[in-house]
C-alpha positions in Angstrom: 29.9 -21.7 -5.4 29.1 -24.0 -8.3 27.4 -21.5 -10.4 27.1 -17.7 -10.6 24.4 -16.5 -10.3 23.6 -19.4 -8.0 20.7 -21.5 -9.4 19.9 -23.4 -6.2 19.7 -21.3 -3.0 18.7 -22.5 0.5 17.5 -19.6 2.7 17.7 -20.3 6.4 16.2 -16.9 7.4 12.8 -15.4 6.5 14.1 -12.0 5.4 16.2 -13.5 2.6 13.3 -15.6 1.4 11.0 -12.6 1.3 13.6 -10.4 -0.5 14.2 -13.0 -3.2 10.5 -13.3 -3.8 10.2 -9.5 -4.0 13.0 -9.5 -6.6 11.3 -12.1 -8.7 14.1 -14.7 -7.9 12.0 -17.2 -6.0 12.7 -19.8 -8.7 16.3 -20.0 -7.3 15.1 -21.0 -3.8 15.1 -24.8 -3.2 14.8 -24.8 0.6 13.7 -22.4 3.4 13.5 -22.0 7.2 10.5 -23.3 9.0 9.8 -19.8 10.1 9.4 -18.5 6.5 5.8 -17.2 6.1 6.2 -14.3 3.7 4.7 -14.5 1.1 2.1 -16.9 2.3 2.6 -19.2 -0.7 6.2 -20.0 0.3 4.9 -22.6 2.8 3.3 -24.6 0.0 6.0 -24.0 -2.6 9.3 -24.6 -0.8 10.5 -27.4 1.5 11.4 -26.5 5.0 14.8 -27.6 6.1 15.7 -25.8 9.3 14.5 -24.1 12.4 16.5 -20.9 13.4 19.4 -22.4 15.3 19.2 -26.0 14.0 19.0 -27.5 10.5 18.6 -30.8 8.7 22.1 -30.9 7.2 21.5 -34.2 5.2 18.3 -32.8 3.8 20.0 -29.6 2.7 22.8 -31.5 1.1 20.2 -33.6 -0.8 19.0 -30.3 -2.4 22.5 -29.8 -3.9 22.5 -26.0 -3.1 25.0 -23.7 -4.9 24.6 -21.3 -1.9 23.1 -21.2 1.6 22.1 -17.9 3.2 22.4 -17.6 6.9 22.2 -14.9 9.6 24.6 -13.9 12.4 26.5 -15.8 15.0 23.2 -17.6 15.9 23.6 -19.8 12.9 27.4 -20.1 13.1 27.2 -23.8 13.9 24.9 -24.5 10.9 27.3 -22.5 8.7 30.3 -24.4 9.9 28.6 -27.8 9.4 27.7 -26.9 5.8 31.1 -25.5 5.0 32.7 -28.7 6.2 30.4 -30.4 3.6 31.8 -28.2 0.9 28.8 -25.9 0.6 29.3 -22.2 -0.1 27.7 -20.2 2.7 26.9 -16.5 2.9 26.1 -15.1 6.4 24.4 -11.7 6.7 24.6 -9.8 10.0 22.3 -6.8 9.5 21.5 -5.0 12.8 20.1 -1.7 11.6 18.0 -0.2 8.8 21.1 0.5 6.7 22.1 -3.1 7.1 18.7 -4.3 5.9 19.0 -2.1 2.8 22.5 -3.3 2.2 21.3 -6.9 2.4 18.6 -6.3 -0.2 21.2 -4.7 -2.6 23.6 -7.5 -2.0 21.1 -10.2 -2.8 20.2 -8.3 -6.0 23.8 -8.2 -7.1 24.3 -11.9 -6.2 21.3 -13.0 -8.3 21.9 -10.7 -11.3 19.1 -8.2 -10.6 21.0 -5.3 -9.1 18.7 -2.8 -10.8 15.6 -4.3 -9.3 17.2 -4.5 -5.9 18.3 -0.8 -6.1 14.8 0.2 -7.0 13.4 -1.8 -4.1 15.8 -0.3 -1.6 15.3 3.2 -2.8 11.6 2.7 -2.5 12.0 1.8 1.2 14.4 4.7 1.8 11.8 7.1 0.3 9.0 5.6 2.4 11.0 5.8 5.6 12.0 9.4 4.9 8.4 10.4 4.2 7.1 8.8 7.4 9.8 10.5 9.5 9.1 13.9 7.9 5.3 13.5 8.5 6.0 13.1 12.2 8.5 15.9 12.6 7.5 18.4 15.3 4.9 16.1 16.9 5.1 15.0 20.5 7.3 11.9 20.8 5.9 9.3 23.2 8.5 7.4 25.2 8.5 3.7 24.1 9.8 0.5 25.7 10.1 -2.3 23.2 10.3 -5.8 24.8 11.9 -8.4 22.6 11.7 -11.1 25.3 10.2 -11.4 28.7 12.4 -13.8 30.7 14.9 -12.2 30.9 13.5 -8.9 29.7 15.4 -7.8 26.5 15.0 -4.4 24.9 14.8 -3.8 21.2 17.6 -4.3 18.7 19.0 -1.7 16.4 16.5 -1.7 13.5 13.6 -1.8 16.0 14.9 1.3 17.8 15.4 3.1 14.5 11.9 2.3 13.3 10.4 3.6 16.6 12.2 6.9 16.0 10.9 7.0 12.4 7.4 6.3 13.6 7.6 9.3 15.9 8.5 7.7 19.2 11.5 7.7 21.5 13.1 4.4 22.5 13.8 4.6 26.2 16.7 2.2 25.8 18.1 3.5 22.5 21.6 3.5 24.1 21.5 -0.4 24.2 20.0 -0.9 20.7 23.4 -1.0 18.9 24.6 -3.8 21.1 24.8 -7.0 19.0 24.4 -9.5 21.8 20.9 -10.0 23.3 22.5 -10.4 26.7 23.8 -6.8 26.5 20.2 -5.6 26.0 18.8 -7.2 29.2 17.0 -4.7 31.4 15.6 -5.0 34.9 12.0 -4.2 35.9 13.3 -1.3 38.0 15.0 0.2 35.0 11.8 0.1 33.0 9.8 1.7 35.8 12.4 4.4 36.0 12.3 5.0 32.3 8.5 5.6 32.5 7.5 4.7 29.0 4.2 6.0 27.7 3.8 3.0 25.3 5.0 -0.6 25.7 5.5 -2.6 22.5 6.2 -6.3 22.9 7.2 -9.0 20.5 8.2 -12.3 22.1 9.7 -14.3 19.3 7.9 -17.6 19.0 5.2 -17.1 21.6 2.2 -14.9 22.1 2.5 -11.7 24.2 0.4 -11.6 27.3 -0.3 -7.9 28.1 -2.0 -8.8 31.4 1.2 -10.5 32.6 3.2 -7.4 31.7 0.8 -5.1 33.5 0.8 -7.4 36.6 4.6 -7.1 37.2 5.2 -5.6 40.6 5.4 -1.9 40.6 4.5 -1.6 37.0 1.1 0.0 37.7 3.1 3.2 38.1 4.3 3.1 34.5 2.3 5.5 32.3 1.9 2.9 29.6 0.4 0.4 32.0 -1.8 2.9 33.7 -3.1 4.1 30.3 -3.6 0.6 28.9 -1.1 1.1 26.1 0.6 -2.3 25.9 0.6 -3.5 22.3 1.8 -6.7 20.7 3.6 -6.6 17.4 3.8 -10.0 15.7 7.4 -11.2 15.6 7.4 -12.1 11.9 6.7 -8.4 11.2 9.3 -6.7 13.4 12.0 -9.2 14.5 13.0 -10.3 11.0 15.6 -7.7 9.7 14.2 -7.5 6.2 11.3 -6.0 4.1 8.6 -6.9 6.6 10.1 -4.7 9.3 10.3 -1.8 6.9 6.7 -2.1 5.8 4.1 -3.9 8.0 6.3 -3.8 11.1 6.8 -0.1 10.8 3.1 0.4 10.1 2.2 -1.5 13.3 4.5 0.8 15.3 2.9 3.9 13.8 -0.6 2.5 14.6 0.4 1.8 18.2 1.9 5.3 18.7 -1.1 7.0 17.2 
C-alpha cells in the first residue's frame, strides 16, 4: 500500500462502496463495480471498472490505486492479476451478519474513521436486536429463499439470519453456512417436502418470475404457492453482504412475512 490511510481506493463490490459513502469516505473511491448503485449518485460520480467476476485491469491500473477491495473466491482471479501488477488487494469474505459488521468496522479502521464505523455498526446491531425482540413469541412462517433458479440455490448465511430476525424460519437453514453455492443446491422435491409458507426469491442479475416458480411440477401443493405468497426481493438489497441487506433488505423480508 503506497499510503495509509489509502487515498485512492477501487471498490469491486457494492457493499464496500456503500459502506465508504456512509462513513463519509467517498472521496477516497476512484473506481467501482458496474453493479454499484447505492447511493444513487455513485453511478454519476465514480468510473465503473469491473463486473463481478471480471475487471478491466489496465483501466484499474490507470487509476493508480493505493488499495483495491474485493470479495471472496469469486474475485480471486482479479485479485491475483492485480497483485501481479504490484497492487495491494484486500479481500473480504463475509458470509453472515457478524461478518458484515466486521467488514464495516475494518473499513473504518482502514480509512481512519474507526469511531464512525463503530457507531454505524452498533446502530445496525441495535436495529437488528429490536426487530428480533418485536417478533419474539409470534408464529414463525416457514420460508424458502431462492437465490438462483437453474439450479435452485437456497439462501446464504446472512440471508438465513435475516429471515430469522424478521420472524421467519428458513427451511434450509442447515445449508446456509456452506460457503459454496453448489453446496446450497436443492431439488424441487426437497422444497415440496419442506412445505414453505412463504417463498422469497432474488435471482442475481435477472427478474424473478413468480408464475414460473408456481408452475413447477408438483409445487401447487406447497402452501406458499397455494396461498400466492411468492415475493421477489431485489438482489441489490439482499444479495450484497453489506448495509443494504441490514436495512432495506431486512425491511423487505419483514414486509413479505407480514
